[in-house]
C-alpha positions in Angstrom: 245.4 51.3 -4.0 243.8 50.2 -7.2 240.7 52.2 -6.2 242.8 55.4 -5.8 244.4 54.8 -9.2 241.0 54.4 -10.8 239.7 57.5 -9.1 242.7 59.5 -10.3 242.1 58.2 -13.8 238.5 59.3 -13.7 239.4 62.8 -12.6 242.1 63.1 -15.3 239.5 62.1 -17.9 237.1 64.6 -16.5 239.6 67.4 -16.8 240.4 66.4 -20.3 236.7 66.5 -21.2 236.4 70.0 -19.6 239.3 71.1 -21.8 238.1 69.4 -25.0 237.3 71.5 -28.1 234.0 69.7 -28.6 231.2 71.4 -26.8 229.2 68.2 -26.2 232.1 66.7 -24.2 232.3 69.9 -22.2 228.6 69.8 -21.5 228.7 66.3 -20.2 231.7 67.1 -18.1 230.1 70.1 -16.5 227.0 68.0 -15.7 229.3 65.4 -14.0 230.9 68.1 -11.9 227.5 69.3 -10.8 226.6 65.9 -9.5 229.6 65.8 -7.1 230.0 69.3 -5.8 227.9 68.7 -2.7 230.6 66.2 -1.5 233.4 68.1 0.1 235.9 65.3 -0.5 235.0 65.4 -4.1 235.5 69.1 -4.1 239.0 68.7 -2.8 239.8 66.2 -5.6 238.4 68.5 -8.2 240.6 71.3 -7.0 243.6 69.1 -6.7 243.2 67.8 -10.2 242.9 71.3 -11.7 239.2 71.5 -12.5 238.7 75.2 -11.6 240.5 76.9 -14.5 238.8 74.8 -17.2 235.4 75.5 -15.5 236.3 79.2 -15.4 237.1 79.2 -19.1 233.9 77.5 -20.0 232.0 80.0 -17.9 233.6 82.8 -19.9 232.7 81.2 -23.2 229.5 82.7 -24.7 229.2 80.2 -27.5 227.1 77.8 -25.4 225.0 79.5 -22.8 223.8 76.3 -21.2 227.3 74.9 -20.8 228.4 78.3 -19.3 225.5 78.2 -16.9 226.5 74.7 -15.7 230.1 75.8 -15.2 229.1 78.9 -13.3 226.7 77.0 -11.1 229.4 74.4 -10.4 231.9 77.2 -9.4 229.2 78.8 -7.3 228.6 75.6 -5.3 232.4 75.0 -5.0 232.8 78.4 -3.4 229.7 78.5 -1.2 231.0 77.1 2.1 233.5 78.1 4.7 235.6 74.9 5.1 239.1 74.3 3.9 238.1 73.0 0.5 236.1 76.2 -0.2 238.9 78.5 0.9 241.3 76.6 -1.3 238.9 77.0 -4.2 238.5 80.7 -3.6 242.3 81.3 -3.4 242.8 79.4 -6.7 240.0 81.3 -8.5 241.5 84.6 -7.4 244.9 83.5 -8.6 243.3 82.7 -12.0 241.9 86.2 -12.3 238.3 85.2 -11.8 237.2 88.6 -10.6 237.9 90.5 -13.9 236.6 87.5 -15.9 233.3 87.5 -14.1 232.9 91.3 -14.2 233.5 91.2 -18.0 230.9 88.4 -18.3 228.3 90.3 -16.4 228.8 93.7 -18.2 228.8 92.0 -21.6 225.6 90.1 -21.0 222.1 90.8 -22.3 218.8 90.5 -20.5 218.2 87.0 -21.9 221.3 85.8 -20.1 219.9 86.4 -16.6 220.8 83.0 -15.4 224.4 83.5 -16.2 224.4 86.9 -14.5 222.8 85.5 -11.4 225.3 82.8 -11.0 228.2 85.1 -11.9 227.3 87.7 -9.4 226.7 85.0 -6.8 230.2 83.6 -7.4 231.6 87.1 -7.3 230.0 87.6 -4.0 231.6 84.5 -2.7 235.0 85.5 -3.9 234.8 88.9 -2.2 234.0 87.5 1.2 237.7 87.4 1.9 239.7 90.6 2.2 241.9 89.6 -0.7 238.8 89.2 -2.9 237.3 92.5 -1.8 240.6 94.3 -2.5 240.8 92.6 -5.9 237.3 94.0 -6.8 237.7 97.4 -5.2 241.3 98.0 -6.1 241.0 96.9 -9.7 237.6 98.4 -10.5 237.5 101.7 -8.6 239.4 104.6 -10.0 241.3 107.1 -7.9 238.4 109.6 -8.0 236.2 107.1 -6.1 238.3 107.8 -3.0 239.6 111.3 -3.5 238.7 114.5 -5.2 240.0 115.3 -8.7 239.5 117.9 -11.3 236.1 117.8 -13.0 237.7 117.7 -16.5 239.9 114.9 -15.5 236.8 113.0 -14.3 235.0 113.5 -17.6 238.0 112.0 -19.5 238.0 108.8 -17.4 236.0 105.8 -18.3 233.2 104.9 -15.9 234.4 102.5 -13.2 233.1 99.0 -13.1 231.3 99.3 -9.7 229.3 102.2 -11.1 228.3 100.3 -14.2 227.2 97.3 -12.0 225.4 99.7 -9.7 223.4 101.2 -12.7 222.3 97.7 -13.6 221.4 96.9 -10.0 219.1 99.9 -10.0 217.7 99.3 -13.5 214.3 97.5 -13.1 214.3 96.5 -16.7 216.7 93.7 -15.8 214.2 92.1 -13.4 212.6 89.2 -15.2 209.5 88.7 -13.0 208.0 89.6 -9.6 208.5 86.8 -7.0 206.4 86.1 -4.0 209.2 85.5 -1.5 206.8 84.9 1.3 205.7 81.7 -0.3 209.3 80.4 -0.5 211.7 79.0 2.1 214.8 81.1 2.8 217.1 78.5 1.3 215.2 78.9 -2.0 215.9 82.6 -2.3 219.5 82.3 -3.5 218.7 80.1 -6.4 216.1 82.3 -8.0 217.2 84.1 -11.1 214.2 86.5 -11.7 216.2 89.3 -10.2 219.7 88.6 -11.7 221.5 91.5 -10.1 220.2 90.8 -6.6 223.6 89.4 -5.5 225.3 92.8 -6.2 223.9 93.8 -2.8 226.1 91.1 -1.3 229.1 92.4 -3.3 228.5 95.9 -1.9 228.5 94.4 1.6 231.7 92.6 0.9 233.4 95.6 -0.8 232.7 97.7 2.2 234.9 95.4 4.3 237.8 97.5 3.1 238.1 101.3 3.5 238.1 102.1 -0.2 234.8 100.3 -0.6 233.2 102.3 2.3 234.6 105.5 0.8 233.0 104.6 -2.5 229.5 104.2 -1.1 229.8 107.3 1.0 231.2 109.7 -1.6 229.0 112.4 -3.0 229.5 112.9 -6.7 229.0 116.2 -8.4 225.6 116.7 -9.9 224.7 118.7 -13.0 221.7 121.0 -13.6 221.5 121.9 -9.9 220.2 118.4 -9.0 220.5 117.6 -5.3 223.7 115.6 -4.7 223.2 112.1 -3.3 225.8 109.6 -2.1 225.7 106.0 -3.3 224.7 105.1 0.2 221.8 107.5 0.2 220.5 106.0 -3.1 220.9 102.5 -1.7 219.1 102.9 1.7 215.6 102.5 0.3 216.6 99.0 -0.7 216.2 98.1 2.9 212.5 98.1 2.2 212.5 96.2 -1.1 210.5 93.0 -1.4 213.6 91.0 -2.3 215.2 89.6 0.9 218.5 89.0 -0.8 218.8 92.7 -1.6 217.8 93.6 1.9 220.3 91.3 3.4 223.2 92.6 1.3 222.4 96.3 1.8 221.9 95.8 5.6 225.4 94.3 5.7 226.7 97.2 3.7 225.1 99.7 6.2 226.6 97.7 9.1 230.1 98.0 7.5 229.7 101.7 6.8 229.0 102.3 10.5 232.6 101.3 11.2 233.6 104.7 10.0 233.7 106.6 13.3 234.4 110.0 11.7 231.2 109.6 9.5 228.9 109.0 12.5 227.5 112.6 12.6 226.9 112.6 8.8 225.2 109.3 8.9 222.9 110.1 11.8 222.1 113.8 11.1 222.4 114.2 7.4 221.3 110.8 6.1 218.9 110.2 9.0 220.3 106.7 9.0 218.5 105.8 12.3 215.0 105.7 10.6 216.3 103.6 7.8 217.8 101.1 10.2 214.8 101.0 12.6 212.1 100.7 9.9 212.7 97.0 9.2 213.0 96.3 13.0 209.7 97.9 13.8 206.7 95.7 14.1 202.9 95.8 14.5 202.9 96.6 18.2 200.7 99.5 19.4 202.7 102.4 20.9 201.5 104.9 23.4 201.9 108.7 22.9 205.1 108.9 25.0 206.7 106.1 23.0 205.8 107.8 19.7 207.1 111.2 20.6 210.4 111.9 18.9 210.1 108.8 16.8 209.9 109.0 13.0 206.2 108.6 12.2 207.0 106.1 9.4 207.9 103.6 12.2 204.4 103.5 13.6 201.9 104.9 11.0 201.2 101.4 9.5 200.0 100.2 12.9 199.0 96.5 13.0 199.8 96.2 9.3 203.6 96.8 9.9 205.6 93.6 9.3 209.0 93.1 11.0 211.9 91.9 8.9 211.7 88.2 8.4 215.3 87.5 7.6 217.4 86.8 10.7 220.7 87.8 9.1 219.3 91.2 8.0 218.0 91.8 11.5 221.4 91.0 12.9 223.2 93.3 10.5 220.8 96.2 11.4 221.1 95.7 15.2 224.9 95.5 14.8 224.8 98.8 12.9 223.0 100.4 15.8 225.6 98.9 18.2 228.5 100.3 16.1 226.8 103.7 16.1 226.4 103.6 19.8 230.2 103.0 20.1 231.1 106.1 18.1 230.5 108.5 21.0 228.2 110.2 23.4 226.6 112.5 20.8 225.7 109.5 18.7 224.1 107.8 21.6 222.1 110.9 22.5 220.8 111.1 18.9 219.8 107.5 19.0 218.1 108.0 22.3 216.1 111.0 21.1 215.0 108.9 18.0 213.4 106.4 20.5 215.7 103.6 19.3 215.2 101.8 22.6 211.5 101.6 22.1 211.8 99.8 18.7 214.5 97.5 20.1 212.5 96.7 23.1 209.5 95.4 21.1 211.8 93.8 18.6 213.5 91.8 21.3 210.1 90.6 22.7 209.5 88.6 19.5 213.1 87.8 18.6 213.8 84.0 18.4 217.4 84.2 17.3 219.8 84.2 20.3 222.7 86.2 18.6 220.3 88.9 17.5 218.8 89.1 21.0 222.3 89.3 22.5 223.2 92.2 20.2 219.9 94.0 21.1 220.8 93.7 24.8 224.2 95.2 24.1 222.5 98.1 22.4 220.2 98.6 25.3 223.1 98.7 27.7 224.5 101.6 25.7 221.2 103.4 25.4 219.9 103.1 29.0 223.1 103.6 30.9 224.1 107.0 32.3 227.0 108.7 30.6 230.2 109.0 32.5 230.3 112.1 34.7 226.5 112.5 34.8 223.9 111.9 37.5 222.1 108.6 37.9 219.1 108.4 35.6 220.4 111.3 33.4 220.0 109.4 30.1 216.3 108.7 30.8 215.8 112.2 32.1 217.3 113.6 28.9 214.8 111.7 26.8 211.9 112.6 29.1 212.8 116.3 28.9 213.0 116.2 25.1 209.7 114.3 25.0 208.0 116.9 27.2 209.3 119.8 25.1 208.0 118.1 21.9 204.6 117.5 23.4 204.4 121.2 24.5 205.4 122.3 21.0 202.8 120.0 19.5 200.0 121.3 21.7 201.0 124.9 21.0 201.0 124.3 17.2 197.5 122.9 17.3 196.2 125.9 19.2 197.9 128.8 17.3 195.7 130.2 14.6 192.9 127.7 15.2 189.4 129.0 14.6 186.1 127.2 14.8 183.0 127.9 12.6 181.6 129.9 15.6 184.6 132.2 15.6 183.8 133.3 12.0 180.1 133.7 12.7 181.0 136.4 15.4 182.8 138.5 12.8 180.8 141.6 11.8 
């Protein structure tokens, strides 16, 4: 009993230090919190004794960057699991308006505050894993015109939404502090790097697209000036699947997976955005393909030959395969498009080297969709359709190489 009383007294003192006006006391208190956040029992005690709000206030205080970094790092660790303590932590942070506080911190930061930005966006990603957190971000930061059309003059009079401001910084290479050789690091080390402080915005995009308004935001096509080709946010983000940063790739792959939940957008995704090639590129490997396998396939998937490296991050591969599975489920026309793009060929070779069982299981589900005959068709019709399309493409290729061809001898015969 005495031990419990002593423990309670220690935590009360700790909370008082976190709330103290003296910065040196706050600094020591945040260091003490960092020492115990790996213990889930200690996390529960911190939450029960009200440590979250003082930490959030310290994180928002720009007067001492180091102390703010400690507080943000502590909050990040407190919210980085899936157990009851973490869920309680996230709920309390959302109740204390952590989302707008963190957004304000990030947008008010400078390039030199890259550590704070990295921790803040990581924390924001954790908070938006839940539907409530995603709605808090999307609902409070996306204006009406993110999800419906409005008059152009009305749009000009509105302030730019937070998500677009964060997106601009995500794309801005000036905020990247240094280039990192991720291949030399273990996957568990990726999250802690702060050389690309806006990398966790990719995870925020993934979480935001859990809700319909978030998916509509990334798919909407804004009006462009000066006759520039209009691009959706999604179209601008797809090249990120090939970036060197695995944290960015993982987040964007999850965003793509969530967007594929929009059944009505399947035709646009497959035929306008050519999403199939973007999804398959990370899944393609160094295997040598024969002519039949290449026919109908995007050349980018095989042109690198033995130098092509397959995506190393298991979670990213899982997201991409699940995206294909969701597209397969959108209807017969979608499956036909995927078949003609030779999706099965890429998945077949990917599965040969896949060591993760959940990814392999999802690949098998995709294969069942792609290789089975459609209802009301003859046996073998799906394979026959691909073979017929391949034969036509080969014939066209042969004809195009013959039409108009002339050798040097042909020109010598001209009088």
